[in-house]
N, C-alpha and C positions, 0 to 999 in steps of 0.2 A: 504494500500500500504506500502511496506517495504522501509525503508530508509537505504542507504549505505553511508559510509564515505570514501572518498578518498582524497588524498592530491591534492593541486592545481597543483603541478608539474605533477602528474600522469594524472590528467584530461586534462591538456594541451597536454601531449604526446598522449593520446588516441584520442583527437579531431584532432590533427595534422596528425596522422596516418590515421584516417578515411577520412579526406579531401584529403590527397595524393591519397588514393585508388580511391575516386570518381573522382578526376581530371584526374587521369591516364586513367580510363575507358572512361570518356567523350572525352579526347583527342584522344583515339584510334577510337572512333566513328566518330569524326570530320575528322581524317585522312582518314578513310575508305570512307567517302563521296567524297573525292577528288581523289580517285583512279579511273581512267577512265575504263569504261566497255570495255572488249575485247571479241568479239564473238569467238566461238570455231574455226571457219574458219580462222579468223585473227590470232589467237594464233598458229594454225597449220602452217600458212604461216611464222610466225616469227620463229617458231622452225625449219622449213626447211631451212630458210635463215641463221640463226645464231646458231642453235643448242640449246639444252636444257641447261639451266644454271646449273652450278655445285654448290654444297653447300659449297665448300671450300672458306675460307676467303682469299682474295688476299692481302688486306691491312687493318689494323685496327688502328684507331687513337682515343685516348681519349682526350677530350677537357673539361677542367674545366671551368665552367661558374660561 
C-alpha cells in the first residue's frame, strides 16, 4: 500500500468538506421525508384554485447564523 503525506491543515479541510457534503445530503433526505404526499387529483385541484406557481422570487432574505 502506498503512503501519502499531507499537512494537518489540508487533512482537516478535506475531512470538513467531506462531512459538509454528507450532512447536506442527509438533511435533504430528512426534509424530503416530511414533504406531504399530494395525489395528482389534489394537485390539479390546487392548480385550478390558485394557479401554477411562478418561478420568480418575490422576496429574498439572507440570514447569518
